[in-house]
N, C-alpha and C positions, 0 to 999 in steps of 0.2 A: 504494500500500500504506500503510495507516495505521500509524503507529508511535508509541510512547510512550517517552520517555527515562527510564531507570531512576533512581530517587531514590537508590539505593545500589548499591554494587558487588555483583554476584552471585558469591558465593563458591562454591568447589567443594563445600563441605559443604552449602550450600543447594541445590545442584544434584544431590546424590547420588541423589535419587529422581526427578529430572526425566527424563521419557522423551519430551518433545516440545516442540514449537511447530509451529514451523510449525506430442608426437604426430608421426612421420616417415613417409615413404612411398617406394615404388619407382616405376618407370616406369609410365606409363598405357597403356591399351589403347584401341582404337576405341570411340566412344560407343555403338555398337550391339552391343557384345560383352556376354557374360555373361547376367545374369538379366533383362535388359530385355524379352526375348521371352516370358517366362512370364506366365501369367494373374495370378498373385499380384503381380507387379511393376507391374501396371496397376490393381490394385484400390484404390479410394479409400475403402473402408470394408469391414468384415467382411461386410456384407450383399451386397457385390458378388461375394463368393466363395461365397455361399450360407449365410452365418451363421457364428457363432463356432465351431460344431463342425467345419465344413469348414475354417475358418482354422486351428484347432488341428491337425487331421489333416495339412494341408499343411505346417505349420511343423514338426511332429514328423517328417514324412517327410524334411525338409531336415536336421533333427537338430543344427544348429549355429546360433549367433548370434555375430557379431563386433561387439564394442564397443571403445571406445578411451578411455583416460584416466579410467576410473571408479574412483577411489580407494576402497577398502573403508571407510575412515573418513569419507568425504565424504558427508554427508547419509544415512548408513546404506546406502550402495550395496552393501556386502558382504552385508548381509542381503537386499537387493533381488535380487541375483544368485542367492544361495542359494535363496531362496523360489521364484524363477522356475524354476530347474533342478529343484527338488523337485516342483513342480506339473506340469511338462511334461517330456517326454523329449527335452530339448534341452540341449546343452552350450554354455555361454557362454565364449567366448574373449575375455578382457579384456586387451587389449594395452596395455603401458606405463601401469599404474594411476596412476603419479605424474606423468603427462604433462599437457599443457596443451590449451586450446581450439585454439590454433594448430596444435599437433601433430595433433590429431584432424582438423582441416580439411585439413591437408596430406595425411594418409592417405586421406581421402575423395577428394580431387582427383586424386591420383596413381595410384590403384589401380583405375580403372574396368576392369571386365572380369576382375579377378583374384579368385580364391577367397578371398584374405585381405583383400579390401576391407572397409571398415567398413559394417555393416548399418544401425545406428541411431546418431544423433548427439545428444550432450548438449553444448550450446555456449552461451556467453554471447551476448547479442543481436547485438553487432557482428560476431561471427564467424559466427553463423547468417545474418545478412544477407549476408555475403560468400559463404557457401555458396549462398544463393539466387541471387545475381547470377551465380554460376558455373554455374547450372543443375543443381545437385547434389541438389536436394530433390524428393521425391515427395509429392504431395498425399495426405493421409490423415486421415480423421475417425474418432476413436475413438468407442466407444459413448456415452461421457459428454460428447461434444462440445458439446451444447446447454447443459450446466451450466458450461462454462468461460466466464468473463466475456468479453464481446466485446473488451475492451481487452487481453486476455491471449492472443489467438489471431489468426492471420492469416486474413483472409476467404477466401483461396484454399486454406487448410488446409495450407500448406507447412511451417509450424511453429507451436508453441504453447508458452506458459509451462508449466513443470512444477513447480518448487519455488523458493522464494526466501528471502531473509533480509536482515539489516542489517549494515552494517560495524560492527565492534566492536574493542575493544582487550583482548587477553588478557594476563595478567601473572602471573608466578611470585612469589607473595607471600613466599616464603622467600628468594628471591634478590634481590628488590627491596623496599627498606624501605617506600617509599610508592608504591603503584601509581598510574599516571596514569589520569585519567578523561576527559581531553580531548586533542585534537590539540595545543593550545597547551602542555599539560603536557609533551608528548613532547620539547619543545625544551629542557627544563631540564637543566643539567649533570649532575645525578645519574643520568641515563639514558644516559651515555656507553657506547657499544658494546653497547647492549641492544635497540634497536628494529629489527624485521625485518618483511618481507612474506612471503607464502607462495609467491612466484614473481616472475617478471619481468613487469612491467605491459605490456610490448610484446607478450607472448605469452599471458598469463594474465588471464582476465576478473576474477577475484577481486582480483588485485593492481592491475589497472586501476581497479576500483571504489574501492580504498583511496586512489588518487591523486585521483579525483574527489571523494571524501568530504573529503579534505584541502583540496581547492580550495574546497569549500563552506564549510569552517571558516575560510578565509582570504580571504574577500571575492570568491571566484569564483562561478560559476553553472554550471548544467547546460550552458550554451553556451560556457563558458570554463574549461577545465581548467588553464590556465597557472599560476594561483596554487598549484595542487597540485604542479606540477613545482618551482615556486619553494620550496615548503615542504620538499620532500625534498632539494632542493639545500642549504637551510639546515641540515636535519637531518644531512646528510652533512658539511657544513662544521664543524659543532659536534662531530663525531665520534660522534654518537648512532646513526647508521644502520648496521646490520649487513647486508652484501650477501648473506649466506647465506640460503638458502630455509628458512623456518620450517616444521618438521614436528614430529610427536610426538617423534621421536628427538632432534632438535636442542633442543627444549624440555627434555626430560628430562636431556640432557647439559649443560644450562646455557648452550648456545651462543646461543639466541634467547629470553631471558627475557621479552621483550615482543613480541607479535605482533599486527599489524593484519590482521584477517581477518573473514570472515563470522561472524556470531554463532553459527550452527549448528555451525560447525567449532570455534570456541573453546569453546562449551558442551560439545561432544562430547569435546574434549581434557580439559576439567575432569573429566568423568566417568571417562575412561580413566586419567588421571594420578593421581587421588586414591589408588588402591591402591598406587601406586608412591612415595607420599610427597610428591607435588608439589601444593601448594595453588594451583591455577590459578584466578585471579579474572577475571571478565568484565564489561565495561561497554560500553554503546553511547554513544559520545561525543556530548554535547549540541551541540557546535559543528560537527559534521559528520554530521548525521543523514541517512543515505542507504540506500535499499533497492533491491533488484533481484532479478528472477527469472532463472533459467536457462531454457533451451528444449530441446524434444525434437522430433526429426524422423526420417523414414525417408530413407536415402540412395537416390536414384533408381537408382543402379547397384548396389544391395545384392545380393551373391551368394546371400543367403538372404532373399528378399523376404517370404515368408510369416512367417518367424520374426521379422523386423524389425517387421512389423505386429502380430504377437502380443505382442511386447515392449512396444510402445506401449499396447496394450489392457491389459496387466498393470499397468504403472506408473500408468495412469490409472484403474484399478479401485479400489474402496474398500480392498482389501488392499494394493495398491501405495502408495496415497496415505497410508495409516496407517503404512506402513514409513518413509516420509519424515518423518512426524510424529514417530516414535520416534527419528529421527535429528536432531531439533531444528530441522528446516526447515519452512517453511510451504508445503504443497502447493496447487496451483492450484484444486483442487476443495474446499478446506476449507470455504468458506461453504456450498456446496451440501450437503456431508456433515454439517455441523452441523444443517442444516434437516431432512434426512431421517433423522438419527439414526445414520448409519454411521461418523461420526468417532469415534475413540477418545477417550471423554470424559475419562478420567484423564489422557491426554496433553495434551488441549486445556486442561484445568484447570491444568496446570503451566506454561503460557506465562508468562514473566516480565512483570511489569507495566512498561509503558513509556508515556511521555507525549509528545504533540506529533504533528506530521505530517511524515513523512519526505519528502525530495526523491527523486523517481523519474523518470528520464529517458525520453524517447521513444527509439525505435530510432535515429533520425537523430542525436539528441544524443549517444547512446553512441558511434555511429560517428565523430562529429566529435571526441569526447574521445579515442578510440583513436588517431585520426590525429595529434592534438596530442602525445599521449604517445609514440607511436612516433617522432616526429620529434625530441622533446626529452629523452627519458629519459636517453640516454647522456651527454649534456652535463650534465644535472642532477646525476648521481651519480658522474661520472668523477673 
């Protein structure tokens, strides 16, 4: 993913009109239980079911879709779910909206054959890789499959990139006199008890990405996340790291005035917090330029297999991709949509200017980073 480092901090005022850029479980059942026997559960495309009309009919007959950890404020997922429900006669059950990739993976792995199993998965790459290793993913090619870049999809159609962004630093300019612009800045004594992540990096892909970005900023590489752990250990030692999970609520309450998070989340916070009197500024740190996509897949054991496949068709349609654009994230089909004219031009035009090329890991590198962080995070911040 090409990136450009901002020459100036993006203020909430500058973002006022910006509309774009861009988990737990119960006991398992036998592998052959539930929806595995249905025709939809074996379909690898809408054509395999007789086309989109047949897929829609089958999905609406099921009437429900189970998803997990899709926070409404995350990349505009609230609007995505609402639009899907409005377009189709299907109720979306969104369990634990504030949950993590690990929680979603646990729910998928432990609920085979249950009506409450997860139908479709939205996971960070290392977690999606683990789901694939566990045999949880069903091959499925959406109608826009050919337009998804080869580097952003698995050849066996087990999963594909859906939306992405860059690690950024968000800052409450009223609570913090001088907002930080780099990872190195975060070590300054003026940021004591102010710096937070949006979750636990041993469970959350976004928090894991923040550790990797910190590693890149401190002499590490995509193959070596240890300097990132060392950075957070130093941040903790100086008293700057806040163990609380950063959210809209904790920001507004002044508990987490600085948050390292994806740019689309921080930009979205700026838009939502401005009417509440919070001047939330956002910058992509030059010393830790890091980008990553999340991924989408169908659970092989989905209790609503047609609805799961229709959900993927929707989020990879121009309508769904533009909803992600409006949520400040970069959808996987953005380049193709720019070419065919289906991308929201006003949204694309508001993408913040950034310079340089970001570091973007392979799936294996992300998995290695996750292993390093899982093993060392507790020691680093204890």
